[in-house]
VOFI-378591 format. One record per residue (C-alpha): x, y, z; residue in one letter. Coordinates in steps of 0.05 Angstrom, whole numbers, plus 5000, padded with zeros to 4 digits. Example, Ala and Ser with C-alpha at 12.3 -4.5 7.8 and 13.67 -1.06 7.14 Angstrom:
# residues 2
524649105156a527349795143s
***
This chain:
# residues 686
739496049279x737995389252x742095199186x737794609159x740994219096x736893869050x739993358990x737693728934x734594418912x728294158902x726693938971x730494469003x724494948979x719594448997x721994419075x721995199073x714695219052x712194739105x715295019175x715895749146x709495869109x708296469066x713096859106x718996539082x723996919040x727696698987x735096948980x740296758923x748096788919x748896678846x744796218826x743395818887x737395948925x736795828994x731796099043x730196459116x724496479156x721996229223x717795809264x716195909329x720196439346x726096059316x729796289273x732695939210x735495779139x734895199086x739895099048x740894548991x747293988977x746993728905x747692968929x755492928956x759393528957x764993218993x768892558955x774192178975x781092378943x789392058943x792592638993x798092528941x796792328870x799991628846x798191228791x800590598829x796590138881x796389898938x793790648956x790990779028x792791479046x785991849018x781992479055x775392819044x774993428997x770193748968x767593438906x769993988848x776593888881x775893118865x772993178791x771993668743x765193328727x762593588804x764694288779x757694518792x757494358866x762494968882x756895418885x752995048935x758394928985x760795618979x753195749011x752695269061x760295489087x756696239079x750696029130x754895559167x758496129201x751896539219x747695909244x748295509322x744694889301x745294509248x739894029218x740493439179x734293329129x737692919078x736292289063x734191849125x739091289096x747191149101x749191629042x743892189063x746692179136x753992159105x753192739054x749693259119x755993029166x760593149114x757593889107x756893869188x764093709192x767094079143x763494629113x761694969187x763895059254x757694899293x757494379348x751194199349x747193739310x740093569297x736393009256x729193089214x726592429201x721692409139x718491869088x713692449045x715293109027x707893309046x707193939095x704693589145x710593019151x715793599133x712693949201x712093379238x719393209231x721293889248x717393929312x720793219328x727993299311x732192749344x739692729356x743992799304x745192129265x752591989286x752391089274x748591209202x754291759187x759791259206x755990659173x756491049109x763491309117x765690659135x761890389061x765790969015x772690869055x772490069041x768690158972x773990688954x779690218979x776389608942x775089908869x780890408861x786289928884x782589208849x782189748785x788689868776x790989208793x787589028728x789289548689x796589528719x796488808688x794588978624x799289518620x804588988633x801388578566x802089308527x795289488520x791389998557x783489988576x779290218627x777489708670x774789628745x772489138798x769589308868x767289088930x760588878916x761788848824x766088278842x761587828878x756188018824x760887868757x760487128799x753587078805x752787238720x759286778704x757486128742x751086258716x754086348651x758485768648x752485258671x749385518605x756285378567x755784728596x748684578583x747983878541x741083888514x737483198519x731182998483x724282748512x716982598486x710782898512x703482498498x698182938486x690982858470x684283328453x678883148482x673083658480x677684078447x682084188506x689583968514x690383348553x697383058574x699182338599x700282328661x707582148673x709482768638x716082668601x718481988566x726081998561x726281428519x722981448462x719580688445x716280758514x713481408493x710481028424x708080388468x703980938509x701381258449x699880588412x696380358476x692980968487x684280938456x681381138411x675881458467x676281308543x672581538603x673682098662x676181728716x676182398760x674383128773x677183428830x676384258844x679284628893x677685358918x683885798928x684986528957x690386908927x692187458973x693688108953x701088358944x704088748984x706089498966x712989508942x719089598970x724589838917x727689148887x720788938883x718989578844x724789498799x722688758779x715988888776x716989578724x722189148687x716688588676x710389088655x714989608623x722189378609x724789838642x732289808666x732689798748x736790448745x732190838705x726090678748x730390948816x730991568786x723591598757x721591468831x726091988856x723592468820x715992268834x718492278911x721692958896x714593178864x710792958925x706692418893x709891888928x713691578989x721691559001x723191078948x729990708975x725790329023x726989539044x719989529069x713689289049x710189459110x705790069110x705090219190x698690439229x701791159242x700891319163x693391529151x691691059090x683891269094x685491999077x690591809018x684391288993x679991949006x684692328961x686191948903x678291888901x679092548880x682492338809x678292098762x683091698751x682291238809x675791558828x671690868822x676390378849x677690908913x671091008923x669390218923x674490138978x671790729020x663790519020x666789799037x670790079092x676689789061x683990229073x687889929113x693689499066x696388709074x703388769111x708688469070x714887999115x720688529095x721889099142x726889819138x727890129204x727690769169x721890829120x715490469107x713690129041x713090528974x705990868970x702391458934x701091968978x694692168947x696792918912x694993138848x701293178792x701893148726x707492648718x708692388644x711691858602x715091318637x714291778706x705891668698x707090998679x711390828749x706291268787x700790898761x703290298776x705590428850x697990658860x695390088834x699289618885x696190068936x689290008924x690289258911x694089218983x687389499016x682489098970x679088338989x682487728963x681787428906x678586678889x679886178839x677185568825x682585028799x679984398769x683783728749x680083198703x683382508692x681482128640x682981318627x683981138553x688480578566x693481058589x691981528645x691482348616x689182908652x689483708648x689184268696x684484888688x683985538728x677986048731x678686688773x671386688808x672687298858x676987838826x677488148882x684588638883x686088328814x680588848792x684489398830x691689148804x688089218737x693289188672x699588968722x696288278738x698687618687x692587298687x694086438687x686686238671x684885678630x678385468619x676084718611x669884438593x665184168641x665983418653x662582868697x665982238725x664581688692x662982058626x665881728558x669782158523x673282218457x680982218448x682382708392x689082888354x693382388393x700782488379x707982498410x711783108403x719983098408x722383658458x729283858477x731284088559x733484808551x739185108591x736785538662x734686238646x738386738642x739187288692x735388058668x737388658698x731988648752x732587928768x739487978780x739088588831x733588118862x739287598864x743488128896x739388378952x737487608969x744887378987x745088059014x750588368973x750489138956x745189648986x737789818947x741390398922x746990148892x745189458857x742989868794x748790218788x753789588794x749489228750x749989838694x758489858714x758689098690x755089288626x760089928619x766789528630x763989088572x764388498622x756388338594x751588468550x745388378524x737888258538x737887808580x743987848610x749587558567x757287468600x762387668549x768987318543x772987958579x767887778632x769087118639x776887198632x777187738681x773087268733x776986748720x784487058730x780187358795x779086638815x785486388807x788987088845x784787408881x778686908897x777187428959x774387948917x769087478888x767387138961x760087288966x761687179042x766587709048x762088199031x755788029054x760588109127x762488769103x754488949087x752888609160x757788989192x755089619166x748989509203x751589269266x755990069264x749490299242x746189929311x752290249351x754689529359x761089559316x767390169315x767890419240x776190359249x775489629266x771889449214x775389889158x782289629185x779588909182x777689049108x783989379091x788788829112x784588299067x785788839004x793288769031x794088149027x790988018963x794988548934x801288248943x799687638915x796787928852x803588368846x808487718839x803987528776x801788098748x805287988683x801887398671x795287538692x796288138641x797387628582x791087208599x787587828610x789588158535x787787578503x780987578528x779788278510x783288198436x777787688423x772088188461x773188668422x773388268361x766787938380x763588728388x765888938324x762688348279x756688718245x754188108209x754987798132x757388258079x752088228029x758088207965x762687627987x759187328043x764987528096x763387848154x762288568159x766888958217x767289628242x774689888222x776390418272x782990838248x788191208290x785391918275x779791758314x775491598245x770890958243x766890548178x764589948168x768589458126x769388708097x773288238134x775987948056x779188658045x783288767998x779488157949x773188477976x772189287988x765689388006x763689888057x759290308089x760091018127x758191028205x756691698242x763291968269x764192188347x759291638368x759790968404x756390418349x753689758381x751589168340x743689078345x743988378327x737488428265x737188548207x733189118180x725989058159x726989448096x733089208065x734988588106x741788928123x744688958193x742589418244x746489838288x745790288359x747990948345x750091258418x752591948437x752892288505x747792568531x742492348466x738291838472x740891238435x738391128366x738090428310x739390508241x741090038172x748290128155x746890258084x745990968070x741190928014x736290448051x729290548042x728990738115x732391368109x728791698054x725592238103x732192268136x734693028129x728793308103x727093938142x721093908193x716394378151x717693968089x714793308127x709793698158x707393898088x707893148061x703692968117x697293488100x697793238030x697692528048x691692728092x687993078032x689492547981x
***
């Protein structure tokens, strides 16, 4: 009998139905379902894990550092939050006693391979291991993966184990070192830094310091209106106002068209999404955070609507029947017209991008019908249109440059889409740059209207967004496609960064400064990149995992030895920045009674309210929701002009509210649904 282990319950059900057909029997142990069946005379059971059901933990619990004596234990033993995994592990252990062959059907990446490897070696006594490889949860793909099983992917699992051990070593030890330094300064706060978190913080801090050090300088631009179109002086920026003023004085009231240049530009479609490019695009068009994009894409994958999302590839191999996918999409009214056009023009082969992934193709729709809603539907539409556009013809644009001589040289650029091609398929997600110029002829006399000089100031570099910093981490080969968004989320949770776009807090800058001074290796992109490269070498069977783990451990030991010598000094430096950060986080805005600052006041009893820094002279206060995290929204209420705050509760969607309980924006708060519905009905009647 074969024990087939899937990464999640929904996937286990799909695998069983695909390879066992209608004869599959669903069994239950408590609340956990597994499936029994046969395929070509071979008995099998399909059972789910729920992600990682084993985790790393100290053999003997401590709160000191350094610590390296760790072992794999069931996740429910390691963390109370993982109690739900016990019932799944119990089922796997029970089934493992009856099976002869272990088949990994977890996601084909190092995380999925690690999940399966731990079940294989710890929950069963089975000796023979096999591997199903698939990138889509359709019956055809799953049957093909089952019938063409390969040997168990040990090298993938070894790379995953090495990554987990090194991440544990670095994350736990460095985080404990930070908190220990703070305790030495008589302050406690949850802090963390890690193998990739450090370089990520360093990248953000480097930009933040450049922004803070930026000194704006003025420059001047000369413009004139010609036939209603804006022309700019060919010099562009004038750094000397007197020079700009003189050039403006030499600009005549009329001029002659010196040249009209037209060029055709061919714009090829974009390739299909890899995970990072999807996260960047979803953030750009929908303002969806990268971590949410991954969650949404995972759900679409589990619903058999798209291929595997954790991919680095922008290529779809010829083995995937894209023509059939286009035909299936033609059965969906939303995409029928576009898909039919591709079929009629025999365009069903997508353009290929440069990025590759040996495990999975670029993300693409599978053509199956579903009913995604909300952000899932938006993301699905983006992926489908990208796929259809990748099969569509090139777009063509005409770029025009018109130069005018009027005592001084001026010019203007125009661009017009002449053949939309793939742009029509990508539809609302294409950002047009078109700017049509009126017709001009060489030698034509034109009037120079509305001549003016405009002062502008140079601007600092743009801050990173959550999406662009993930793209930068990928560019520098730091972290993995599956973990980068989590790393950025952790920087926010620790208070190192805040805002949209991302701004590094005083605490984040101080943590980076302290690490630069006392543990520069932790911020070293080259060191982290080498470890990532070593992981790939392990996957390819070119490096031994123990060697990689040993090298990483030795670097960490040397770093922590130096850290301990300066621990008290480090704690004082961190405490200073922590106090400044907390003070800044708690400032709400100007007091409407006395003009000083309002701030969040948290009592030792756990209660919280807003009070004035002018106390006791000013006793202005506002109540706050209890048991909730309050964050400053940095904007004013449109109804009354008082500050707005965010209210965040665990497992509930955050909301914003005015601090004034008597604000008109809260007029409906507390009313029953029936009362509100009745009021709306009366309004409609009126």
